[in-house]
C-alpha positions in Angstrom: -12.4 -18.0 -24.8 -13.9 -21.2 -23.6 -15.4 -21.9 -26.9 -18.3 -24.2 -27.4 -21.5 -22.9 -25.4 -22.9 -24.9 -22.3 -26.0 -26.4 -23.5 -29.0 -25.5 -26.1 -29.2 -21.8 -24.7 -25.3 -21.1 -24.2 -23.4 -19.8 -21.1 -24.8 -17.9 -18.2 -23.3 -14.5 -17.2 -21.9 -16.6 -14.4 -20.4 -18.7 -16.7 -18.8 -16.3 -19.1 -17.7 -14.2 -15.6 -16.1 -17.1 -13.8 -14.4 -18.4 -17.2 -13.1 -14.8 -17.4 -11.7 -14.9 -14.1 -9.9 -18.1 -14.4 -8.2 -16.8 -17.6 -7.1 -13.8 -16.0 -5.7 -15.6 -12.7 -8.2 -14.3 -10.5 -9.3 -17.5 -8.7 -9.1 -16.3 -5.2 -12.0 -14.2 -4.1 -11.7 -12.0 -1.2 -15.1 -11.2 0.7 -17.6 -11.3 3.4 -20.9 -12.5 1.8 -24.4 -11.4 1.9 -28.0 -12.0 0.3 -27.5 -10.1 -2.9 -24.4 -12.3 -3.9 -25.7 -15.7 -3.3 -26.8 -16.3 -6.9 -23.1 -15.5 -7.9 -21.7 -18.5 -5.5 -24.2 -21.0 -7.2 -22.0 -24.2 -8.6 -19.1 -22.5 -6.9 -16.1 -23.7 -8.9 -13.7 -26.2 -7.2 -10.6 -24.4 -8.6 -11.8 -21.1 -6.7 -10.9 -20.4 -3.2 -12.8 -17.8 -0.9 -11.2 -15.8 1.8 -13.4 -14.3 4.1 -13.0 -11.2 6.1 -15.1 -10.5 9.1 -15.8 -6.9 7.9 -15.7 -5.6 4.2 -12.7 -3.3 4.7 -10.7 -6.1 6.4 -11.5 -8.3 3.2 -10.8 -5.5 0.9 -7.1 -4.6 2.6 -6.4 -8.3 2.5 -7.1 -8.5 -1.1 -4.7 -5.5 -1.1 -1.9 -7.3 0.5 -2.4 -10.3 -1.6 -2.3 -8.1 -5.2 1.0 -6.3 -3.9 2.5 -9.7 -3.0 1.6 -11.4 -6.1 1.8 -8.3 -8.8 -1.5 -9.4 -9.9 -5.1 -7.9 -9.4 -6.9 -9.3 -6.4 -10.9 -10.1 -6.8 -13.0 -8.6 -3.8 -16.8 -9.3 -3.1 -18.9 -6.8 -1.2 -22.6 -6.6 0.0 -24.4 -3.9 -1.7 -24.7 -0.6 -0.4 -23.9 -1.3 3.3 -20.8 -3.5 2.3 -19.4 -1.2 0.0 -19.8 1.4 2.6 -17.8 -0.2 5.2 -15.1 -0.8 2.6 -14.5 2.6 1.5 -11.5 3.5 3.9 -9.7 0.7 2.4 -10.8 1.7 -1.1 -9.1 5.0 -0.5 -5.7 3.7 0.8 -5.7 1.1 -2.2 -6.6 3.9 -4.6 -3.6 6.0 -3.3 -1.5 3.2 -2.9 -2.0 2.2 -6.8 -3.4 -1.4 -5.7 -5.2 -3.1 -8.6 -8.4 -4.8 -7.3 -11.7 -5.6 -9.0 -14.4 -5.2 -6.7 -17.7 -6.6 -7.4 -20.9 -5.6 -5.2 -24.1 -7.4 -5.2 -27.5 -5.1 -6.1 -30.9 -6.4 -5.6 -32.8 -7.5 -8.6 -33.6 -5.2 -11.7 -37.4 -5.7 -11.3 -37.3 -4.3 -7.6 -35.0 -1.4 -8.1 -37.7 1.0 -8.9 -39.3 0.6 -5.5 -36.0 1.3 -3.6 -35.8 -2.4 -2.1 -34.2 -3.2 1.3 -30.3 -2.9 0.8 -30.6 -2.0 -2.4 -27.7 0.6 -3.6 -28.9 4.0 -5.3 -26.7 5.0 -8.2 -24.0 2.3 -7.2 -21.6 3.3 -9.8 -21.4 6.8 -8.1 -20.9 5.3 -4.4 -17.0 4.4 -4.3 -15.7 7.7 -6.7 -13.7 9.2 -6.9 -11.5 6.6 -5.1 -12.0 4.1 -8.1 -10.4 4.4 -11.4 -13.6 3.1 -13.1 -17.3 2.0 -12.0 -20.3 0.7 -13.6 -23.5 -1.1 -13.3 -24.1 -2.4 -16.9 -27.4 -1.7 -18.1 -28.0 -5.2 -19.3 -27.5 -8.6 -17.7 -25.5 -9.6 -20.9 -23.3 -6.7 -20.8 -22.0 -8.1 -17.3 -18.9 -10.3 -18.5 -17.6 -7.5 -20.9 -17.8 -5.1 -18.1 -15.9 -7.3 -15.8 -13.1 -7.5 -18.6 -12.9 -4.0 -19.2 -12.6 -3.4 -15.4 -9.8 -6.0 -15.3 -7.9 -4.1 -18.0 -8.9 -0.9 -16.4 -7.3 -2.0 -13.1 -3.9 -3.3 -14.3 -3.4 -0.1 -16.8 -0.8 2.3 -15.2 -1.4 3.9 -12.8 -3.0 0.6 -11.7 -5.8 1.0 -9.1 -9.3 -0.4 -7.9 -12.5 -0.7 -9.9 -16.0 -1.5 -9.4 -18.8 -3.2 -11.0 -22.4 -3.6 -9.4 -24.1 -6.6 -10.5 -28.0 -7.2 -9.8 -28.3 -10.6 -8.3 -30.6 -11.7 -11.0 -28.1 -11.3 -13.7 -26.1 -14.1 -13.0 -28.3 -16.5 -14.4 -29.1 -14.5 -17.7 -27.9 -15.7 -20.9 -24.5 -14.3 -22.1 -21.7 -14.8 -24.7 -18.1 -15.8 -23.7 -15.6 -12.9 -23.5 -12.5 -13.4 -25.9 -9.2 -13.3 -24.5 -7.2 -10.3 -25.3 -3.9 -8.9 -24.2 -3.0 -5.5 -23.2 0.6 -4.6 -23.1 0.6 -1.2 -20.7 4.0 -0.4 -20.4 5.2 2.9 -22.4 8.2 5.2 -22.7 8.3 9.0 -22.2 8.8 11.4 -24.8 12.6 11.0 -25.9 13.1 14.8 -26.4 12.0 15.3 -22.7 14.1 12.4 -21.7 17.2 13.8 -23.3 16.3 17.4 -21.4 16.3 15.3 -18.2 19.6 13.4 -19.3 21.3 16.8 -20.4 20.6 18.2 -17.1 21.7 15.5 -15.0 25.0 15.1 -17.0 25.8 18.9 -16.6 24.4 18.8 -12.6 26.5 20.4 -10.1 24.9 18.3 -7.4 22.0 16.0 -8.1 19.2 14.3 -6.0 16.6 11.6 -6.5 13.6 11.3 -5.1 11.9 7.8 -4.9 8.4 7.3 -4.5 6.4 4.3 -4.2 5.9 3.9 -7.9 9.7 2.9 -8.3 8.7 -0.5 -6.2 5.5 -0.9 -7.5 7.0 -1.1 -11.4 9.9 -3.5 -10.3 12.2 -0.2 -11.0 14.6 -0.4 -7.8 17.4 -1.7 -9.7 17.2 0.5 -12.6 17.1 3.4 -10.2 19.9 2.1 -8.3 21.8 2.1 -11.3 20.8 5.6 -12.1 21.6 7.0 -8.5 25.4 5.2 -9.2 25.8 6.7 -12.6 25.0 10.2 -11.8 26.5 10.0 -8.3 23.1 11.6 -6.9 22.2 11.5 -3.7 18.8 9.5 -2.9 15.8 10.5 -0.7 12.6 8.7 0.0 9.3 10.9 -1.1 7.1 12.1 1.8 5.0 9.7 3.4 5.7 6.8 0.6 3.8 3.4 1.0 6.9 1.6 -0.5 10.5 1.9 -0.3 12.0 1.7 -3.9 15.8 2.0 -2.9 18.1 -0.1 -0.6 18.4 2.0 2.6 21.8 0.7 3.2 23.1 2.1 0.0 26.1 4.8 0.5 23.9 7.1 -1.7 20.7 7.0 0.4 20.0 9.9 2.6 16.9 9.5 4.2 13.2 10.3 4.2 11.6 13.7 3.1 9.2 15.5 5.5 5.6 16.1 4.6 6.1 19.6 5.3 6.7 22.4 2.5 9.5 24.5 4.2 11.3 21.5 5.8 11.3 19.5 2.6 12.4 22.5 0.7 15.5 22.9 3.3 16.7 19.3 3.1 16.9 19.6 -0.7 18.8 23.0 -0.4 22.1 21.3 -1.5 20.8 20.3 -4.8 20.7 21.9 -8.4 18.7 19.2 -10.2 16.4 17.1 -8.7 14.4 14.0 -10.1 11.2 12.7 -8.6 10.4 9.4 -9.8 7.1 7.6 -9.1 6.0 10.1 -6.4 3.6 13.1 -6.3 5.4 16.4 -6.2 4.8 16.8 -3.1 3.0 15.0 -0.3 2.4 17.6 2.6 0.6 16.9 5.9 1.5 20.0 7.8 1.0 23.3 6.2 3.6 26.0 6.4 4.6 29.0 4.0 7.6 29.1 1.5 8.9 27.8 -1.7 8.3 24.2 -3.1 11.9 24.1 -4.0 15.2 25.7 -2.7 15.8 28.6 -5.3 17.9 27.8 -8.3 16.9 24.2 -8.2 15.3 22.6 -11.2 13.0 19.5 -10.6 12.2 16.9 -13.3 9.3 14.5 -12.5 8.7 11.2 -13.9 5.5 9.3 -13.3 2.8 7.0 -15.0 -0.1 9.3 -14.1 -1.4 12.4 -16.1 -3.7 13.5 -13.6 -0.6 13.6 -11.2 1.7 15.4 -13.9 -1.0 17.9 -14.3 -1.5 19.4 -10.6 2.3 19.3 -9.9 2.9 22.5 -8.7 6.3 22.9 -9.8 9.0 21.3 -12.5 9.0 19.6 -15.7 6.8 16.1 -15.8 7.7 13.3 -18.2 4.7 10.9 -18.4 6.1 7.3 -18.7 6.0 3.9 -16.8 8.7 4.2 -14.0 10.7 1.0 -15.2 11.0 1.6 -19.3 11.0 5.2 -18.7 14.4 4.9 -16.2 15.8 2.4 -18.6 15.6 4.5 -21.5 17.2 7.3 -19.5 20.1 5.3 -18.7 21.3 4.9 -22.0 21.5 8.7 -22.3 23.5 9.4 -19.1 27.1 9.8 -18.5 28.9 8.2 -16.0 29.6 11.2 -13.0 32.9 11.7 -11.4 31.4 12.9 -7.9 33.0 12.2 -4.6 30.7 9.8 -2.7 29.0 11.3 0.3 30.2 10.5 3.7 29.1 7.4 5.4 26.3 7.6 7.5 27.0 6.5 11.3 24.7 4.3 13.3 22.4 5.6 15.8 23.7 4.6 19.4 22.1 1.6 20.8 18.8 2.5 22.7 18.7 2.0 26.5 17.3 -1.3 28.0 14.8 0.6 30.3 11.6 -0.2 31.3 9.2 1.0 30.3 10.5 -0.2 27.1 11.3 2.4 24.2 10.0 1.7 20.9 13.6 2.4 19.7 15.0 -1.1 21.7 11.6 -2.9 20.1 12.9 -1.9 16.4 16.4 -2.6 17.0 16.0 -6.0 18.8 13.5 -6.7 15.7 16.4 -5.7 13.3 18.8 -8.3 14.9 16.3 -11.0 14.8 14.2 -10.7 11.6 14.8 -12.8 8.7 16.5 -11.0 5.7 13.9 -12.0 3.2 11.1 -11.0 5.6 8.6 -8.2 4.5 7.9 -5.6 7.1 4.3 -3.9 7.0 4.1 -0.5 8.9 1.3 1.3 10.7 2.9 2.7 13.6 2.5 6.5 13.0 3.6 7.5 16.4 6.9 5.8 15.9 7.6 5.2 12.1 10.6 7.7 12.2 12.0 5.6 14.9 11.8 2.5 12.6 12.7 4.2 9.7 15.9 5.5 11.3 16.8 2.0 12.8 15.7 -0.7 10.3 16.8 -0.2 6.8 14.7 -1.8 3.9 17.5 -3.2 1.5 15.4 -5.2 -0.8 12.7 -4.8 -3.4 9.2 -5.6 -2.2 10.6 -5.6 1.6 8.5 -2.9 3.0 4.6 -1.8 2.8 2.5 0.8 4.6 -0.2 3.2 3.8 0.5 6.2 1.8 -2.9 8.0 2.3 -3.0 7.7 6.2 -6.4 6.1 6.7 -6.1 3.6 9.6 -6.6 0.0 9.6 -4.8 -1.0 6.5 -1.8 -2.4 7.8 -2.7 -5.6 9.8 -5.0 -7.0 7.1 -2.5 -6.1 4.4 0.3 -7.9 6.3 -2.3 -11.1 6.2 -3.3 -10.7 2.7 0.8 -10.5 1.9 1.3 -13.4 4.0 -1.3 -15.3 1.5 0.4 -14.4 -1.6 2.1 -17.6 -1.4 5.7 -16.5 -2.1 7.2 -17.8 1.4 8.5 -15.0 3.2 7.9 -14.4 6.9 5.7 -11.0 7.0 6.4 -8.9 10.0 3.6 -6.5 10.7 4.5 -3.5 13.2 1.4 -1.7 14.2 0.3 0.8 16.9 -2.3 -0.2 19.6 -4.9 2.6 18.1 -4.2 1.5 14.2 -4.8 -2.2 15.0 -8.5 -1.8 16.4 -9.7 -0.7 13.1 -9.3 -3.9 11.6 -8.5 -6.4 14.4 -10.7 -8.9 12.9 -8.1 -9.5 10.3 -6.4 -11.9 13.0 -9.4 -14.2 12.5 -8.6 -14.6 8.7 -4.5 -15.0 9.6 -5.3 -17.9 11.8 -7.8 -19.8 9.7 -5.4 -19.6 6.9 -2.2 -20.2 9.3 -0.8 -17.1 7.5 3.1 -16.6 8.3 2.8 -13.3 9.8 4.1 -11.8 13.1 2.1 -9.1 14.6 4.0 -6.9 16.9 1.4 -4.1 18.6 3.2 -1.3 20.1 1.0 -0.1 23.0 1.3 3.2 24.0 -2.2 3.5 25.2 -2.6 6.2 23.2 -3.6 7.9 19.6 0.0 9.2 20.3 0.5 10.7 16.6 -2.7 12.8 17.1 -1.4 14.4 20.5 2.3 14.8 18.8 0.8 16.5 16.2 -1.6 18.8 18.4 1.6 19.8 20.3 3.1 21.0 17.0 0.3 23.5 16.8 0.2 24.2 20.3 -3.0 22.4 21.4 -1.8 20.6 24.4 -4.9 18.5 25.2 -7.0 16.9 22.8 -10.0 14.7 23.9 -10.6 11.0 23.1 -6.7 10.3 22.5 -6.2 8.0 25.6 -6.8 4.3 24.9 -6.7 2.3 28.1 -7.7 -1.4 29.1 -7.4 -3.1 25.7 -5.9 -6.4 26.3 -4.4 -7.4 22.9 -3.2 -10.8 23.8 -6.9 -11.8 24.9 -8.4 -10.5 21.9 -5.9 -12.3 19.5 -6.7 -15.6 21.5 -10.3 -15.0 21.0 -10.0 -14.7 17.2 -7.7 -17.9 17.3 -4.3 -16.1 17.0 -1.8 -16.9 20.0 0.0 -14.3 21.4 2.1 -12.8 24.4 2.6 -9.6 26.3 5.9 -8.2 27.0 6.2 -5.5 29.8 9.7 -5.8 30.8 13.1 -5.2 28.2 14.8 -8.3 29.2 12.0 -10.5 28.2 11.6 -8.7 24.8 14.0 -10.6 22.7 12.9 -14.1 23.7 9.6 -13.0 22.9 10.3 -11.6 19.3 12.3 -14.7 18.6 9.6 -17.2 19.3 7.0 -14.9 17.6 9.4 -14.9 14.4 9.8 -18.8 14.3 6.0 -19.5 14.9 4.2 -21.9 12.7 1.2 -19.6 11.7 0.5 -16.5 12.8 1.8 -14.8 16.3 1.3 -11.6 18.2 3.3 -9.9 20.7 1.9 -7.1 22.7 5.0 -4.6 23.8 3.9 -2.0 26.4 6.1 1.0 25.2 6.7 4.2 26.7 4.9 7.4 25.5 6.5 9.2 22.8 7.1 12.8 23.7 8.4 13.9 20.4 7.0 16.3 18.1 5.6 15.3 14.6 7.7 16.5 11.7 10.2 18.3 13.7 12.9 17.9 11.4 13.7 15.6 8.2 14.6 12.3 8.8 18.0 11.9 7.7 19.7 8.6 7.7 23.1 10.3 8.0 22.4 9.7 12.0 21.4 6.0 11.4 
């Protein structure tokens, strides 16, 4: 708490809120300003930074990238109902990916609300639901600072996620009270009896497996899970459509990526008798098939911090726990197994150097040039399997993508991650279709000289949609061809330099220049159209 009130009338709502934000480390605001937020900006503090996104979904996703890079919540300002509406695809992604965001939206003055004024939001607390953890428009102006404090603690409590507060514009000048400083410690360990049951099952298992979800990386539990795999000799898979990695993909126990198709997933798990899913849903599917969730005789355990997720899981025994605390406790109960190591995985053959350029060649070339500490951000649905098979993620925090599928996430997330100040080069591999949902983020990258390399794989189509259509015997889908977009010119118009590559012979030099550029740089690569079907088989890194 700051202490002495400001002047004879004490602090305003603005004073108390900005004091709270300062004490929680939220001194960077991401947003796109509007008229209903103007009074919030009065006497803008010198120690606060405003990062402008040219559209609200871009501002939201840049904030999310920053939050994932810092490990702390990020602050987002939106403009009343219209701005919140623009942002909702990114809010959905943040919710599914468990990104802690404190979203504050402007609202018209309280005295005007009964007359449904221009730009006002009807029932603002309901607007972003169900894709926020908590939402409120406080009943009284003096309740606003305490609502901010509650929102922050909810956002940071496992499972973390976005929260929303609507503030009428005249509230900011009203008198309020300082908010007392307090700490909330959020880690918790699952029921000891349940962890003992799981340990006994692993100790007695014939052939166990571990499925790693995004929650492992989010909670900083990757080293503990790697130790668990090594102690038990369990083979490790990444959960379907995971937004993070969570396990070193060059590890001898790593097997690959489970498909989001029920029968294929169950088939991939057939060798295992005890399966432990950690920090992941059970299970994420994209294409419907009939059949069992698990192979016959397999026993599933599920560790996660989300009580709702453990409630709807269709099979298995769930243990409610934060991941790092739960796995650390479990390690004390596990015996050292004496299981033979799985055979090493041969690398895939080098892709052909041909024109038009194959996506596999782009990925292999990038693998040879990318700095060891780079952070890879991916939103290239047509080529995600190729990228996973050829570019292993080997360190915690080294990979980000969307776990929900709403396009437009990757490019601004990469910008926000690059602005987190941790020093790594961020490499964003994005499809031509995906990039156009949030191309405005290039302006923010250029304005802040963000250390990010954008690689646009241009196949002139929504090719992932075409591939999925072929899988269900729909050969021709209207509206899936994208022609005539000059990404280098678009980037230049937004202040970001770039280069187009049409010939395989030019690829290495172009990527090398982009990775070493001081500030953002975009490389547009004209790639061959993909002809593979979506989810034709599990992505097994035995063939890497």
